[in-house]
N, C-alpha and C positions, 0 to 999 in steps of 0.2 A: 503494500499499499504506499502510495507517494505521501511523504511527509511534509509538513509546512515549510521546513527548511529547505527542501529540495524542489518545491514546486516551481515550475518555470525557470529553474536554475540555468538551463542551456540558453534560454532567450535572454536572460539577464547577462550572462557571460559573453553573449554575441553583442549585446548593446555596449558592454564595457569594452570589449575589443574594438569595436567601431570607433569609439572615442579616441582610444589610444593610437589606432591607425591614423585617424584624422589629425591628431596632434602632430605626429610625424610628418605628415604632409604639409601641414600649416607652418610648422617650424622650418621646413626645407624650402617652401616655395613662396610663401606670403612676406613680402617686405616689412609690414609691420610686425607680424609675429616673429620673425627672425630677429628683430631689434630688441625685443623685450628682455628684461632681467628680472631678477627676484625683487629688486629695488623699484623698478618702474611698475611692477604689477601691484605692489603693496597698497597704494591708494585706491586702485581700481577694485581690489578685493575687499577693502573697507566698504567703498560705495556699494557694492554688490550685496554685502552683508547687511547693510542698512536697508537696501531695497527689499530684501528678504523679510526683514523685521516689519517693514511697512506692510507688506502683503499679509503676514501673520496677523498684525494687529487690526487690518481691515477684514480678516475672515475671507480673503481672496485665494481660494485654493489653487485656481489656475494660475494666478500670480505666483503662489508658493512654489509650484511645479517649476515655472519659468526661471525663477530666481535660484532654486536648487541646481537647475541645469548649469546656470551661469557659474555658480560657485564650483560645481564639479569640474567645469572646464579649467577654473583657475588652479584647482588641485592637481590636474593632470598636467597643466602647464608648468607649474612649479617642479613637479616630479620630472618632467623631461629636461628642464634646466639642470636640476640637481644630477640627473644622468650624465648630461654633457660635461659637467664639472667632475664626475667621478665621486660624488658625495653621497648620493642616495638615489634611488629610482622608485616607481611606483610599487614594485614588489617589496622592497625593503620597508617602505612606508607602511604598506598594509600588514606585513608580517610583524613589525615593531608594534604596531597598534594592537594587533590580536594577542601578541605575547603579553602586552601590558593589561589587556582586558582579562586574559585568564588569570594572571597574577592578581588582580584586583577584585576578582569574583570567585574566591575560594568557596563560596556558598553554592555555585554552580559547577566549578571545575575542580573542587577539592571536597574535603570532609567537614567544612565548617557549617554550622547551622545558625541561621539568624531568624529573629522573630518578626521583624517588619522592615520597612523602608528606612527608618531612622537608624536602625542597627547597621544596615548596609552602609549608609552614609558615614558612620562612625569609623566602621572598619576601613571604609575606603581612605579616610584621613590618616588612620594609623598605619595602614600599608604604604602610603606615600611618604609618611615619616621614616619608615624602615628603609626606603629606597634612597635615603640621603637628604631629604628635605630638612632644613633647620628650623623652619617655622610653618606652622598650619596656614598661614597668610601668604607663603611664598608664591603659591600658585595663582594669586590675583594678578592679572596683568596691569602693569603701570598705566597703560594708555586707555583703560576702560573709562567710558563716561562716569562721571562721579556718582550719580545715583546707582547706576548698575554696580559700580565698584563697592559702594557702602553696603548694598544688598549681598554681595558675594563675600565680603568681610565678615558680615554678621552670620551668614550661613555656614561659613567656615569655623568661626570661633564656637558656634553652637556646638559643633560636633566633638569639641573636647569638654563640653559641659559649661562653658561660659555663656550662660543664657538666664534670661528672666523666667520666672515660674508662671506668671499669669499675664494676660491681656491687660488687666487693670493696672499692674505695676508698670507696664509700659507707657500706658496713657498718662499715669502719674508723672513718668519721666518727661513725657512731651510738655506736660503743663509746667513742670519744674524749668525746663529749658526756655519756654516761652516767657516765664516770669524774669529769668536771667537775662533774656533778650531786652525786655521791657526795661529792666534796670539799667542795662548798658546804653540804651537809647536815652533814657533820662539823664544819664552822666553826660552822654554826647561825645564818648570815646569812639572814633570810627573803626579802630582796630578791633576793640572789644565787640562792637556791633557785629562785624563781619564774623568774628570767632564765634559769638553766641548764635548768629543766624546759622552758621554751619552746624552747630550742635542741634539746633531745632530740626533742621533738614535730616540729620542722621537719626535722631529720634523718630521722626515721622516714617522714615523707611523702615525702621524697626517696628513700628506700630503697624505699618502696612503688611509686613511679614506675618505678624501674629494674626492679622484679619485675613490671611491668605490672599493678599492683593499684591499684584506685581506692580510696584510704584512707578517703574518706567512705562509700562504698558498704560497704567492709569492715567499718568500725566500726558503721554502722547495722544490718548484718546480725548482728553480735554483740550489739548492744543488743536486737534483737528476739528472739535466742536466748535472752539472759538473762531477758527479760520473761516469756517462755513457759515457761522452766524454774521461775522463781520462782513464777509463778501456779499452776503444776501443783504445786509443793511446798506452797503454801497450801491448795490443794484437798485434798491428802493429809492435811495436819494437821487441817483441819476434819473430814474424813470420820473421824479418829480421836477426834474430841470434845476436841481440844485447842487451845490458843491458842498462836500463834506467839510471842507475847511472853513466854510462860512456858517455852519450850523453851531448852535450853542450845545453845551454838553446835555443840558436838559431836552433838547430837540433830539439829539442822537439817542439819548437814553429812551426816550418814547418809542422810537423806531425799533431799538434794540429789544425792548420788552415784547413787541409785536412779533419780531423774528423769533424770539425764544419760545413762543407758543407753537410754532411750526417746526423749529430744529430743537429737538430734546437731545 
């Protein structure tokens, strides 16, 4: 009986072979592809990753599929460049990844028993420390956007037990940080204001985590909602043969409130 792990395996291998052959052809024949380096691809890969994130946020599965294809192309591209340099190739990338996954999943490929997802995460961090990591936070990329970085820091520190017990405690911390921000504002020390504002944001990310909310995704949805409402307000103002720069805040606010009824 065909298993889920081997179903359509031949078709998947054929598809992967096709992209590998295509990369060989592009690297050999296309002037643009021939010129690319790991360094020149970097900003393009970042852009493609954000486009994937946008598609996920929008719930656009067709877009997710397209952007995953673009990222797959980049992975194969990096592998080809690595092969040319004698540093690595697609085979070594995949085998190293699989070896790492086997080592970090002893509950699947070994004799370790785990109770739940949280225990898997704790074991994961412990195994990484055995691999030579000096800090549980070492794997957090320095170039991550600040909100995502805060979330990853908190998730990783949780795995060694550095964690609040209840949601109420985290909310109290948010209120404490807001009070400290208000105090800094009253004093008028700009450096302290910035520091305390950062603490507020960090505590809000923590609170979001306890509410099972992705703070980056939540903020991006709010950004998209604001853009849609603001642009609709602009359309209404133009249709009324007015200029937004000439309206008072009260006039804009009246239109904004009407738009809010239509765009939730």
